N, C-alpha and C positions, 0 to 999 in steps of 0.2 A: 154543566157546559157542553156538556157532549150533545144534549139534545137539541140545543142551540144550533150549534153545527148542520149537525145534520137537517135540520128546518131547512136553515138558508142555502144549502148543497141541491134538495129537493125544488126549493123556487127557483133558483139557477136554471134547474134540468127542464122547469117546463118551460121559462123566458127563451133560452137560447137555442138556436139550431141542436139537432140532433148529436152528430159529431163532436160540434163545440162541446156542446156536455158532457159526454163521456170523456175528452179529456182535459176537462176542468176537474171532475170527479176524481180521474185517477190522479191528477197531483196532488190533491187536496188529500186522499188517502193516504197517499206516500210519505207527505209532508207533516202529516199528524201521526201516522203509525210511528216513523222513522224518530219524530222527537221523542216518541214514549221510550222506543229501542234504545236510542242513544243516552237518555237520561236513565234508563235500567242498567245500560251495560257500565256508565261512567260508576254510578254504585256500587256495581260487583266489582270492579275493578281497583275500586277504594277499599273497600274490603277485604279484598285479598291483597293492596297494600300493607292495610293495617296487620293483617293476620302475618304477614310474610316479616314486618316489622317486630311482632310479639315474639317470632320463632328466633330472630336474630336477641332479642334483649334478654329473651329466656333463655339462653344460655346453649344453642346449638350453635357451636363452633370446631374448631382446631380441636381434636382428640390428642391426648398428653402423649408424649413421646416417652416409653418407657426407658431408662437406662438401665444400663446390666447392671448386677450387684456384683462389686468388687470386691464384698468382706462377705464371702460366703463361710458356713460355719464348720467344714470340713477338705480338707486340701491332702491329697497325696501326688507324688510325682518322682521323676528321675531325670537328676542332670548329667552330662557327659562332657569329657572335655579332656585340658592338659592340668597336670600335676607341675610347678616348675619347684625346686630345692631351692635354697638360698639360705645363707648365712654358713653354719658350721656343718650344715649337713651336706653342701656343694662344696665346700672347699677340700682341694686336694690337700691338706694338712700333712706333711710330714713329722710332726711334733704328735701326733695322734700316731695310736696303736692302728695298723699293725706294723706300720714302719719306726715306729716309737723304740724298740727295741732293739734295733740296732744304733741308734741316735742319743739315749738317756733322758728321752722327753718323756712327754706326759703319756703314762700309760693306763691313766683311768678312765681315759674317754676313747672311743671310736674315733676314725678319720672316716666322714660322710662320703665323701668323693661321688656323690648322689646324681644323675642324669635325668632331665625331663622325663616324663611319660604320660601314660594314661592314664585318669582319673574319672571315677563316676561317683553317683552317689543317688541312695534309695531315701525318700524322707516321707514323714506324714504330720499333720500340724493339725491343732484344734484350735478355733477360736474361742476365746473367753470372755473378751471385751470386741468393742466396737473394731479398733484396728490391733489388739495384741490377742496373739495366738503362744501357745505352746508348742514346740517344736522337737521331733526325734528322727535322726537320721543314721544310715549306715552307709560309711564312704570307703572307698578302695584305691589305691594309685600304685600301679605298677611301674617301676620307675628303671631307669639303667645304672649301672655301674662303671665309673669311670676308670677301669683298669689299665688303660694305657698311660694316667699319668702315674698311677701306683705302680705299676712296671717298670716305667723311665724313673723312679726315684729308688726303687728297691736296687735295679742293678748297680748302681753308680756305690754300692757297697761293698762288691766284688769283683773282680779280674770280668773285663771285659766277655760277651759270650761264652758266659759259664753256668748261669744263671738264668732262671726267670719267673713273674710269677703268672698263673691263669685264673679264671674267673670260672666257679662253677654255678652262678645261678643272679638271679638280678632282685633287688628288692621289691616287696610287695607290702604297702605298709596297711594295714586296717584301722579305721575311725569309728566309736559307735560315741556319739553325741546326744544329748537332750539339753533343751535351754528355752529360749526367747526369741520369739521373730515380732515385729513392727512393721504395720502394713502403712504407707503416707501416701496417701492418693494425690496424685500432679494432674489429670486430668481424665478425660471423659471416660478413657479406655486405661489409662496407664496409673501405675502408682511404683512407688520405690519404698523397698523392703529392705529393713536392716535387721540383723539377726545377731545373736551373743550367744555362745552353747558351750558346753561343757561336757567332760566322758572319759574314755580312755584310749589309748590306742595298743596295738599288735603291729608286730614290726620283726621279719628275718634280720639277717645279715648273710651276706652272700660270702659263700665258702671258698677259700682261697687255696691253690695249689701251689708249694713253693717247688719249684723242680732242680734237683741237685744242686742241695744245702744239706749242711750239715756235715756229722765227723765223714760218714762215709760215704760222702756224695749221695744221698739218699733224698726221696719226695717226703714233703709235708703238708698236710690237707688239715687246715683250720676249718674248724665247723662252728657254730654258734645255736645254740636253742631258742624257740622263740623268745621274744623280749616284752614287755610290755609297761605301760605308764600313763601317768595323769596326762589329759589331752585338753586344750583347749581352741576356739577356733571364732573368729568375728567376721562379719562380711556383709557386702553391700548389693543389690540389686536391680533390675528394672524389669516389672512386670508389665504384660499387655494382656488384658482380658478380654476375651470376643465375642461377639455382640450378643451372642447367648447366654453368654457369664459364666459356661461351664468348663471353658479351656482356656487355661492360661501358659503363656509363652513366655520365657524368663532367662534374662543373661546374668549372670553374677560371677563377683570375685572375692576369691574367701581367704584369710590366711588363716594356719592354723599351726601350732606348736606343741610338741611334747617330747619331754625325754624320757626314751624308750631304756629300760634298764634291763643287760643281762648278765647273771648273776655267776656263769662258768663259760667256759668253752673248751674242745674236745681236739686232740691233736692225732691224728694216725699218721704212721710212718709207711713207706714203700720202699723199696727198692727203684734206681732210678728208669726212666726209660731207657731200651735198648732195643733198638733198631735191628741190630745186628743178630741177635740173641732174645729174640723174644719169651724164650722161657724164662728167663731172668730179668723180665722187665714188667717193674709196676707189680713187683711178690708183696704181700702183707707183711708186715715185720712186726707191729707194735702198735698201742696205742695209749691213751691214757686224758684225764679229765684234769682241769687246772679252776679250782675255786677261785677263782679272782675276778669279780664284778667292774663290769664296765659297763659305759653311758653313752649312749649316740642320741645328740640331738636331732630332731626332725621337724622342719622348718620348710613350710610349703606355701606357696601361692597356687590358689586353684582357679582356676578361668574356666568357666561351664554355662553350655549352653541348655536347657530342660523344656520339659511342658508337664504340668499340671490337671487332673482332675479335681473342680470345685464342687462342692456339696452342699 
């Protein structure tokens, strides 16, 4: 076919004038080779399209987005916030000791008179199953004592402006807990945490100073040794895991309860304050120990914000 076309071109070149021959020759060559190139280009384009189509159907597409792991094996963290006393621990109950010895009320329990204060917690958890972990924690609460209410109740048993009661310290409650934590995922980065724990707690009872009381208008200081008792707690919280999955942010609400037992208390006697004669003021007279068990009910709501490491 190609030879035939070339022969035809040669015949035309010999018949037509020179300029016309050259023009026709150039046109034929352009048309001939142009068609070959276009055809070859279409074939290559078809091949490219086929290869491109094969690449798409073969699985080259969006990469999978890795979601953060909200169930790491080991968790450790710290919470800080407020401890709020509730129930008998907060109540200024005049029928409980120390005021009960003046009104023949219940002397086997201590009045709480507690005020809110700072609370903290250190804890660690080990995941045993997908959402279930065992948890151990150590927490403390530094709480105030409502000495104003106690003093206003106490002075009603005496002549006005003759006696008073003052405070020597505040509450400090320590809790040691072991139990279970259950994690319920609620979103891409969020989960709900539920905990139930038990252990024991230690607490002091703030020392109280009664001024100008007794047969000789002396001062008496009542102090308690540290008490302890069974403790329990339960709570819920919201957990946020960062995109990397190794840092958690927590907001928690926990209720804890315990009955702290004090097996005895001590009483020390001093001379009354005497500003006009300091040498006779607050001198030690005598002391003694009363072996009588008293129980303090410690009930707290703990609102905390914290951070954890997730491993």
